[in-house]
C-alpha positions as CSV (number, residue, x, y, z in Angstrom):
1,M,-0.1,-21.9,2.5
2,K,2.1,-22.2,5.6
3,K,5.2,-24.4,5.0
4,A,7.9,-25.4,7.5
5,L,11.4,-25.9,6.2
6,L,13.6,-27.9,8.5
7,L,17.3,-27.7,7.7
8,A,18.3,-30.0,10.6
9,V,20.8,-31.8,8.6
10,L,24.0,-30.0,9.5
11,L,22.4,-26.6,9.8
12,C,20.0,-27.0,12.8
13,V,17.9,-24.2,11.6
14,S,14.2,-24.0,10.9
15,V,12.8,-21.7,8.2
16,Y,9.1,-20.8,8.0
17,G,7.3,-18.9,5.2
18,F,4.3,-18.5,3.0
19,S,5.0,-20.7,0.0
20,Q,3.9,-20.1,-3.6
21,G,4.9,-23.6,-4.5
22,T,6.9,-26.5,-3.2
23,K,8.7,-28.9,-5.4
24,Y,11.1,-31.8,-4.6
25,G,13.5,-33.4,-6.8
26,V,16.8,-35.2,-7.6
27,R,19.8,-34.1,-9.5
28,A,23.1,-35.6,-10.6
29,G,26.2,-33.8,-11.9
30,Y,29.7,-34.0,-13.3
31,N,32.4,-32.3,-11.2
32,I,35.6,-30.7,-12.4
33,S,37.4,-29.9,-9.2
34,N,40.8,-28.5,-8.3
35,L,42.7,-27.3,-5.3
36,D,44.2,-23.8,-5.3
37,F,47.3,-23.8,-3.2
38,D,48.7,-20.7,-1.5
39,G,52.3,-21.1,-2.7
40,T,53.9,-24.2,-4.1
41,P,51.7,-27.4,-4.0
42,I,53.0,-30.1,-1.8
43,L,51.9,-32.8,-4.2
44,D,51.2,-33.0,-7.9
45,N,48.1,-30.9,-8.2
46,E,45.9,-32.1,-11.1
47,H,42.1,-31.5,-11.3
48,R,39.8,-34.3,-10.4
49,N,36.8,-35.4,-12.4
50,G,34.0,-36.7,-10.3
51,F,30.3,-36.8,-9.8
52,A,27.6,-35.5,-7.5
53,I,24.2,-36.8,-6.7
54,G,21.5,-35.4,-4.4
55,F,18.0,-34.5,-3.3
56,F,16.5,-31.1,-3.0
57,G,13.4,-29.1,-2.0
58,E,12.4,-25.9,-3.7
59,Y,10.2,-23.5,-1.7
60,G,8.8,-20.7,-3.7
61,F,8.1,-17.6,-1.6
62,T,7.0,-15.4,-4.6
63,K,6.8,-15.9,-8.3
64,T,10.4,-14.7,-8.7
65,F,12.1,-15.9,-5.4
66,A,12.7,-19.4,-4.0
67,L,14.8,-21.1,-1.4
68,M,16.4,-24.4,-2.4
69,P,18.2,-26.5,0.3
70,E,19.8,-29.7,-0.9
71,I,21.8,-32.6,0.4
72,Q,24.3,-34.2,-2.0
73,F,27.3,-36.5,-2.2
74,S,30.1,-34.8,-4.2
75,S,33.5,-36.1,-5.1
76,E,36.0,-33.2,-5.3
77,G,39.6,-32.2,-4.6
78,G,42.7,-33.2,-6.5
79,K,43.5,-36.3,-8.7
80,T,46.2,-37.6,-6.3
81,K,44.7,-40.0,-3.8
82,A,45.9,-38.0,-0.8
83,L,44.0,-34.9,-2.1
84,R,40.7,-36.6,-2.9
85,L,37.8,-35.0,-1.0
86,D,34.5,-36.7,-0.9
87,Y,31.8,-34.8,0.9
88,I,28.2,-34.9,2.0
89,Q,27.2,-31.3,1.3
90,V,24.3,-29.1,2.1
91,P,24.1,-26.1,-0.3
92,V,21.3,-23.6,0.4
93,L,20.6,-21.6,-2.8
94,F,18.6,-18.4,-2.9
95,K,17.1,-18.6,-6.4
96,F,15.8,-15.8,-8.6
97,R,13.7,-16.2,-11.7
98,L,15.0,-14.2,-14.7
99,S,12.5,-15.7,-17.2
100,E,10.2,-18.6,-17.5
101,R,13.1,-20.9,-18.3
102,I,16.2,-19.3,-16.7
103,H,16.9,-19.0,-13.0
104,I,20.1,-17.9,-11.1
105,G,21.0,-18.8,-7.6
106,A,23.6,-18.3,-5.0
107,G,24.2,-19.2,-1.4
108,P,26.3,-20.9,1.3
109,Q,27.3,-24.5,1.5
110,V,28.7,-26.7,4.3
111,G,30.3,-30.1,3.7
112,V,31.4,-33.0,5.8
113,K,34.2,-35.3,4.6
114,V,33.0,-38.9,4.4
115,Y,36.2,-40.9,5.0
116,E,39.6,-40.9,6.6
117,H,39.0,-38.4,9.4
118,E,42.6,-38.3,10.8
119,D,44.5,-37.6,7.5
120,G,45.5,-34.0,8.0
121,I,42.6,-32.6,6.0
122,R,39.7,-30.8,7.8
123,N,36.5,-32.7,8.2
124,F,34.3,-29.7,7.5
125,A,34.4,-27.4,4.5
126,Y,32.6,-24.0,4.0
127,S,32.0,-22.7,0.5
128,G,29.9,-20.3,-1.6
129,V,27.9,-21.6,-4.5
130,G,26.6,-19.7,-7.6
131,G,24.7,-21.2,-10.4
132,L,22.5,-21.0,-13.5
133,E,19.5,-23.3,-14.1
134,I,17.8,-23.8,-17.5
135,K,14.4,-25.5,-17.5
136,L,14.2,-28.1,-20.3
137,S,10.6,-28.9,-19.6
138,H,8.2,-28.6,-16.6
139,E,10.1,-31.4,-14.8
140,F,13.6,-31.6,-16.3
141,F,16.4,-29.0,-15.9
142,F,20.0,-28.5,-16.7
143,D,22.3,-26.5,-14.3
144,A,25.8,-25.3,-14.0
145,R,27.3,-24.3,-10.7
146,Y,30.6,-22.9,-9.4
147,T,31.7,-23.6,-5.9
148,Y,34.5,-21.5,-4.2
149,G,35.9,-22.7,-0.9
150,F,36.1,-20.2,1.9
151,S,38.2,-22.4,4.3
152,N,41.6,-24.0,4.2
153,I,41.1,-27.8,3.5
154,F,44.2,-28.7,5.6
155,D,44.5,-28.9,9.4
156,D,46.3,-26.0,11.0
157,N,49.3,-28.2,12.0
158,Q,50.0,-29.0,8.3
159,N,51.4,-25.5,7.5
160,V,49.9,-25.8,4.1
161,E,47.0,-23.8,2.7
162,A,44.6,-24.7,-0.1
163,I,41.0,-24.1,-1.0
164,N,38.8,-26.3,-3.1
165,T,37.1,-25.0,-6.2
166,N,34.6,-26.9,-8.3
167,I,32.6,-26.6,-11.5
168,Q,29.5,-28.8,-11.5
169,L,27.3,-29.5,-14.6
170,G,24.1,-31.2,-13.6
171,I,20.7,-32.5,-14.7
172,G,17.7,-32.8,-12.5
173,Y,14.1,-33.8,-12.2
174,K,11.5,-32.0,-10.2
175,F,8.4,-33.9,-8.9
């Protein structure tokens, strides 16, 4: 069956393919996030506990390979108010089935900061995501993801460099 995948939200890319199965779902997660500074941190740098919530589509191309674009809200960054980073993110995971219940995935992610756009922190973030998904039933799953920031979170004129890293533990439901 021919399926069209539109990633117009932030990516402006269309993907077409022959689909083995299409599923949609929701997921929510608990974030443990931190900033890794290059040199001495400018502020007290403690990790931030937050949450993520989002919607996804999963497009199976074969029995062992699927593409999973997602849109999510994620609270990340550091604990100090000046270092809090709340994003609308679009991760695109390339998923591989290891067994009936276990899947791994990896891919790029782009994020747009959702408040205070003139605060010395960049409005866009680019990251890589890797994760493990365990099916609890046909509909429910648990996943763990690690996100590593590729770009400096601070504007160039700040003369400070830091990247955002995040561990996300989630639970989801596939329709």
